[in-house]
N, C-alpha and C positions, 0 to 999 in steps of 0.2 A: 526468643527464637529468631524472629524476624529482625530484630535490631542488630543481631550479630551478623547478619547478611548485608546490612547497608554499609556500604563503603564509605570511608573518610574522603574528604576533598582531595588529599594528596594522592590517593590511589586513582580517583577519577581523573585527574589531570594526566595520568599515564596512558589512558585509553587512546588508541589511534584514531577513534571515530569522534569527530567534534560533536556529532548529534548526541551521543551519550553524555558528554560533558555538559552540553547545552541542556539536556533533560534533567540532569542532576541539579543544576543551577536553578532552573525553573521550579523544580519540586521543592527546593529548599526555601524558595521565596514566594511560593504560591499563597494567595489569599482566599481563593474561592474553589480551588480543586485540591483534593487531599487523597493520600493513599492510606487507607485505614489499617493500622497495625493489627487490630484485633480480628479482622475478617480476611486478610489477604492470604494467611496460611490455609484457611478453609477453601478459599478460592483455588489455590494451588492444588489441594488435595482433590477437589472436584475435577479440575481440568486434567490432572495426571490420571485419575480413575477413568475418565471418559476416553482419553487418548489412548490409554492401555487397552481398553475394551475394543476400540476401533483398530488397534494396531496402526495407528496413525503415523505416517512417515512421509519422507519426501516424495515418494512415488505417487502420492495423491495428486500431485500437480498434473501429471500426464493423464490421469484418470478422468479429469474434467473433459467432457466431450468436445468442447470447442478448442481446447489447447492442442498445439502441434504434438503428433506422436513420434515424429523422427527428429532427433537432435542433429541439425546440421545448420549451414549458414542461412538457409531460408527461414529456419525456425528463429535464428537470432535476429534477423531483420523484421520477422513478424512481431516478436517480442518487443523489439525497440519501438515499433510503431504503436503497439498496443499500450506500452507504458508512456510513451510520449503523450497519449490522448487519454490516459487513465485518470480522469478527474470529473468531478461534479455530475453524478448521475441521479442525486436526489430530486424528487419532483415537487413542485409547487402544490400539486393536487393532493399529496399526502396529508396536507392540513386538514382537508375536508373528508377524505375518502380512505385514509390509511395507506400504509406502505405498499399494500399489494393492489393498489388501485389499477383497474383495467385500462383506464384511460391514459396512464402515464406513457412517457416515450418508451417504445419497444420496437424490437426488430423481429419480423417474422422470417424464419429461416428453416428450411428443411422440415416443414410441418410443425414447428414449435414457435412459441413466442418467447422472447428473451428480453429481460429489463435489467437495469443497473449495469454493472461492469460487463456482464455476459451479453448485453446488447451491443457493446463496443466489439467484442470478439465475434459475435454473429454478423455484424455489419461487414467487418474486414473480410471474414470467411466467405460471405455472399458475394462481395466484390471479386474476390479471387476466382470464385466458381464462374463469374460472369466474364472473366477474361481480362480484368483490370489489374494492371501491375501495381496495386495499391501499396505493397510493401517494399517497392524498389525506391530508395531515397532520390535517385536521379529523375524519377518520374514525379513524385509528390514535392520535389524542390521547386518546380517550375509550373506556373499556370499555363504555359504553352503545352506542357505534356499532360497536365491534369488540371483542368480549369476549376475555379471555385464552384461553379455550378454542378460539376461532375462530383466534387466531393460532397456537396449538398445531396445529390442523388444517392451517392453511396450510403449516406446516414439517413435515408428517407425512412420515416417512421411508420409503423403499423397503425398508429393512432394519430389523433390531431395534435398531440403535443410533440413538438419537434425537440431534437437533441439541444441541450443547453450549451451556451458559449461556442456556437458553430464558428463564428469568425475568429475567436481565440484559438480554436483547435486548427483552423486553416493557417493561421499565423505561426502556430507552433510546428506544423508540418513544413511550411516554407523555410523557417529558420533552420530547423534541424536538418532537413534535407540538403539545404545549401552547405552547411557546415560538414556534413558527411561527404558530399561531392567535392568540396574544395580542400578539405584537410585529411580525410580518412579514405580516399580512393573509392568513394561511393558505398561503403558498407560499414555497419557498426562492428562487424567482426574485426576490423582492424583496430578499433578502440581496445577490444577485449585482448587482442594480441599484445598491444602496447602495455597492458596493465602487468604483464609478467606474472600472471596468477596471483595477483593481489586484488582483493575486492576494494581495499582502501585506495589503491592506485587507480582502479577504474572508477571509483567514486569521485576522485579528484579530477580525472580526465573528463568525466561528464559534466561535473558542475563547473569546471573551468572553460569548457567549450560551448556548452548548450545552455543559453540563457533561461529558457523555459523550465529547466530543472533546477535553478537556483533558488531553491525554497528556504528563504531566510527571513527573519524578522528582527526587530529590536525589542529587548525586555530589560527594564530597569538600567538603561544606558549601556547595554552591551548587546553585540550581534549574537543571535542564537540561530542554530541550523536544524532543519528537520529533514530536508532531502528525501521526502516520502517517495516520490516517483523514481528518483535516481537509485534509491536502495532497492525498491521492489524490482527494478530493471535487472540489477545485479542478481537478486534473489531468484528471479523467474529463470534466468539463464542457468544458474546453479541447479535449480530443480529440474529444468528440462533436460540437462545433461546429467542429472543425478550426481553431481560432484565430479564427474570425469571430463577429460578433453577440455573444451572450451568453458565448461562449468567447474574446472578444478581451481579453487582459490584457497591459498594456504591460511588466510585470515578471514574466512567466510563468518566465523563466529563473532566478528567485530560489527556486523550489520545489526542495526537495532529494529524494533518494532516500526511499522510503517504507519505515520501518524494521519489517520484519515478520520471520517466522521462515523464510521460504523463500529470499528473496534472499541473506541471509548465507550459507546453505549453498552456493549457487552461486558466491558470491564465493571461498569456501574452495576450492571445486573448481577454480576458474579460476586461483588463485594471487594473487588481490587481497586476501586476508585470511588470517591464520594464528592459531592458537590454542596456548596453553600445553598441555603434556601433561596437566596436571590438568583444564583445561576440556575437552580433547579426550575424556578419559576419562568425564567427567560427561555429556557430551552423547551419547556412544555407549553409555552405560549406562541411557539413557532417564530419567535423574534430572530432576526438575522444577526449573526455575529460577524463583523467585518474581519477579513483577513489581516492579521497583524494586530488585532485588538488584544488587551491584556487578558481577557477571558478566554479567548480563542487560543492564545499562546499557552496559557496555564492548562487547558484541556489536552493540548497536544504534547506539551512537555511532561506533564504528570503521567500521561498514558504510556509514553516511551519508558519512563523510569519504572512504572508499575509492572510493565511486562518484563523489563530487566530483573526485577525482584522476583517475579513469578518464575522466571527461567531458573534462578538460582535455587529457589525452594524446590522446584521440581527436580532439578539435577541432583539435589541432596537426597530427594526421595528415591530416585532411581539407584543411587549408590547404596542405599539401605534396603532396597527391595531384593529378598532373596528368592523371590518367584520367578525371576526373569531368566529365561533361557538364553537370550541375546540382548546385550545392553544397547538400547535404542539411541540413535543420534537425536539429541535435543538441543537445538539452538533457538535464538529468537525468531528466526525465519519460520521455522516449522511451528512454533508456538503461536505466531501471528496468523499463519494459514489456518491453524485449527480454530482460533478465536474468531477470525473472519468468517469461516464456514459455520461455526456455532451461532454467530450473530444473525447470519442470513437465514438460518433455519428456524431460529426461535424469536426473531425481531418482534413478531406480533404480540409476544407475551411480555415483553419489556415494559416497565412502568415509567421509564423515562426515554424521551425521543433521541434523535440525533441532534447535534449542534448544527445549525444550518449556517454554513459559510459558502458563499459562491465564489470559487477560486479555481485557477488553472493548476494549483499545486496538489489538490486532492479532491 
């Protein structure tokens, strides 16, 4: 069943997205990460059943309390800044105290404490509430307009653990803000306009112009691309606008899974990914995997290809499901959103941890 859905190399080379081609190449040459043919079908069944019960759709994006509720230019600049800084939220304290450790970096906002990705959203929203024009590229491009100390204040923690890679985050803000001011009239909306409703055009605009989005490595002598933050930036705009207006992309289905550290953990739990005993031991001993190392590349590439196969299997199930009143939209973006939400809800029950890579790319 599953073998019929695995595309041949000639078909893969026709894909517009180099990330998918990279993922296929990595999955075919991986030594320590595998996609189990015997259990991925069951994983697809489980995911589809749960998504169907939840009526999971693109509208879930706006339902998250910290995401913008109005789809406009301000929302686009908010999304750009968030995904510019959307990396490295795992805590060193998890080794001793678990993933829900109260001492980890967190943001206190509107009587709630947020950690992980949500701490970033909360910090930015808190700054906006305090009158800081944090999402304005012309402001964060320049230390004269927004000092390093002010940025440190914006990301002040509710705990003793500070945000990781603060200086790298500041560098990303300066570089990207400067590019937007000098080349795109100070707003990411102009990048979106230049894409002519093509997600792949926008992906190229982002990775050509913004160095910190250039998430690439070398694997077995060839360049491979992941573009996690660039792709989720496009996906978040699509989701915010629910596929309309500035979120209308005629090739949105070419976007792949966003290769981070949380979704692979869920894929392993669901049976859509497996590790060699060596890699399993490395992960569960909290050993750091350097960005660009073969093991890290295999995890990310195989995760992308696994979600691609899950998408195809679930799309086939949708076609065969006679109980549906309305055919749901199912692409890799929605599937990734669901798996990420599932991972964050159930992470304390998983038997394998996240792979620990400290990087600006995810």
